[in-house]
N, C-alpha and C positions, 0 to 999 in steps of 0.2 A: 169291156168289162174289166179288163186287165188293169188299164189306167185307173179306173175308180177304185180298185183294190190297192194300188199303190198310194193313192191320194189319202185313202181311208187309214191305212198303216202310218203314214207320215202324220196325220192329225193326231193319231192315238199316241205316237211319240212325243209330239210337242205337249200334248195334255199331260203325258206322264212326267215330262221334265218340269213343266210349270207346276204340276202338284208337289214334286219333289222339293222344288225351290220354295214353295209357300210353307210346306211341313218343316223345312230346314231352318227358314227365317222364324217361324213360331217357335221352335224348339229353342233356337238361339237366344231369342228374346226372353224366353221363360227362364232359362239357365243363368243369363245375365242379371235378370231381377233377382234370382235366388242368391247369387253370389254377392251382389250389392247388400241384400238384407243381411247375410251373414257378417259381412265386413262392418255394416253400420252395428250390429250387435256387439261385435268383438270390440268396436271403437268405444261404445257406450260403456262396455264392462271395464275396459282399461281406465276409461274417465273416473268411474265409480271408485276403482281401486286406487287410483291417484288422490282423489279426494278424501278417502278414508284414512289414507296414511298422514295427511297434514290437517286433519280435523282437530280443533281443540279440545279433544277428549281422550288423550293419549294416556291420561293418568286419572284415577278415580276421583270423583268430586269430593267424597268423604261426607256427603250431605246426610246421609243415614247413619253417620257414626257420632259418638260423643265419647268424652272423657268419663270413665268410670269414677265414682266419688270414693274419696278415702284412700286411695293408694299411693304408695311411694315409689317413685322411679329412680333407680340407682345408676342408670346408665350415664357415663360421663360424656358431656359435651364439649368438644374442643373448639376454641375460637382463633382462626387465623385471619391475617389481613394480607400483607405482601409476602410473596414467596419468590426468592431469587436473590439476584446480585444487589447489594446497596448501590445507590447513586453515589458519585463522587462527593457531592455537596449535602448528602443526607443529614438532616437535623437529629437531634435526639429523639424525638417523637417518631420520625421514619426509622430510625435504628431500632427503636423498641418493638416496632410493629413489623419488622421484617425478619422472615426465616430464611435461611438460606436454603438453596436447592439440595445441598448435601445433608443438611439436618433434617429437611423436610422427608426426604427418602429414607433416612436412618429410622425416623418415626414410623413411617408407614411399613417399612421391613419389621420393625418390632411388633406392630399390630398382627402382621401377616404371620410372622414366626410364632406368635403366641395364641394364634387361632382366635383373635377378637372378630365379632361379627359386627363390621362396620355398616352403620345404616344413615339414611337421610332422616331428617327430622319427620317428613311426611310418613316415611316407612315405619319409624318409631310409633307415631301417633296411631298410625293404622294397625299395628301389632297390638298396642295397649287397649284400643277401642275394641278389639275383636277378641280380647282377652287371651291373647297369645303371649307365653312367656318371654321375656327378654333374657337371653343367656350370653352373658360375657360381651354385652353389646356397647358399642362407641359410636357417637355421633361426630361427623366432621363438618365445621361451618366456616364460610369464607365471607367476611364483611366487605362491602363497598363495591366489588365488582371490577377489580383491578386487571388489567390485560395480563400480568405475570400470573394470575390465576390460571389463565387459559394457556399460556405459553410454557409455563414452568411446573405448576402444580397439576394441571390436567394429565399430562403424559405420565407422571409419576403415579397418579392415582389409577390410570389405565393399566400401568404395567402391574400393579398389585390386585387388579380387580375391584377396586373400591370406588365408591360414589360419595359425593358430597353435597351440602345444601349451600347454594351460592346467593348471598344476599344482595340484590342490585339497587342501586340509586337510580330509578327510573329516569330522571332528568338528566343525568350525566352519561347515559349510553352513547358511545362514540366519541366523546370528549378524550382529550390527551390522557393516557395512562389508565383509562377506562374502557372495558369490552365494548365492541360494537354489536349490532343487532345479529349479525351472521355467527359470531362466536357464542353469544348466549343461547342461539338456537341450536348450535352444535353441542353445547352442554347439555341441554334439555333432551335433544335427540339420542345422546348417549345414556340417558337414565339418572342424570343428576337432577336434584331438585333445585328450582329457581325460587327464592324467596324475595320478599319485599323489604327494601330498606328505606322507603318513603320516596317522595319524588324528589326533594332538594335537600334531604339530610339536615332538617332544623331541629331545635330542642322542642320536642313536642309537648312537654310540661309546661312550656310558657306560651303555647299557642291557644287560641280560642277554639272552641269545639267545632266550629264551622271549618277553620283552617286544617285542623286535624284530620277531619273527615275527607278533605280535599286531598291531603297527601297520603292518607292509606287507601282510599278508595280509587284514586286514579292510578296510583302506582299499580294496585292490584289489577285493575282491568287493563292497563297497558301492557303488563308483563304476561297476563294471560293470553292475550291476543299475540304477543311476540313468541312466547316459549310453547304455546299449545298445550298447556297444562293448568291445573287449577292451583292457584296461589293460596297455601293456607298457612303459611309459616312468616313471621314478621320479625325484624331486627331492630330495636328501639336506636335511633341515631344517638351516638355517644351514650347510650345506656340509659337516656333520660326518659322517664314515664311518670304517669298519674293514674290513679283509679278511674279518672274520666276517660283517658286515652284507652285503657284495657277495655272498657264498655264499647267504645266506637270501634275497637278492633274486632270484637266480638260481633256486633251488629253488621260489620262489612263483611263478615264471612270467614275471618282468620280462626284457626284452631290453636294456634300456639304462637307465643312471642318470647324472644330470648334477650336477656339482659347481659351486662358486663359485670354482674356480681359473681363474685367467686363461686365456683360449683360446688354443690353439695347436692345430696338426694332432694328431689323436690316432689310436692304433693300434686296430684292430679286434680285437687280443688284450687290449684293456682297455676293454670297452664299459661298465664299470660306474664308470669315473673319468674321464668325459667333462668336459672344461672349456668355459667360456662366456666371453663378453665381457659384463661388467656395463655396462648402460646408464645412464649418469648424466645428470641435468640439463644440458642444452647439448651433449650428445654429438654429435659429427659422423661420421655414418657413412663419409663420405668419406674423413677421416682415420684411421679405426678399421679399416675393412674393407680386407684385402689386394687389391690389383688382381689382376684374373684375366687 
């Protein structure tokens, strides 16, 4: 009888150990499954956040906005090309299009010291379309997409907390003296506006409607994909345009187009004929911009 009791106790111990191991394995499998689900959810969440930050909707589409009729806009729009040092072999055209870093900083300091509200064209359009008053506003635009705009003008703009509208010739991106894709994306990421300056910088007034459509529609699509923002501003190559070109721009989804005509207050009834101040070497904004 004693041996039977010992045998029975040993069996019970084995059964207890076996049951404990089964329960342990079941619980371990359960918690491992839960942890994997949590990690998967966190990974999916991270991926969604990363996707959202690079989606091409970082700026409003302005699709539901339009210019009010019959208003006069008196916000000066400044036109820059090169900013920085002159090349040793610079011709007269290059000299006339180049503002030194020192002069550019003096101009930005003047705007800052005198409390001007520096806007992009898109910001100006949004404010006017929403019937928000423009108070002592100035717009900075940069034509062609030169690398010195990124290397020289951009740090100075950042220093004073300003943004600009940079008109890019999409077919010249990455060529010598022109910004590359990474630089354009960096400008857009910092809140600057990217505008279109066509694909190849032709005289649009002398092109067929079909070729004009290609120049303005392809540049718009390519720049939107690159910059991750809606492209609503256009700059006429060499300032050349015609009524037919204006209509094509409007149909393509642009809201404003700037010219090289000397700046004066413009009408909201003619948003595709906007004049600008050309900034030359030695320009004094104090003497140029009307007092407010």
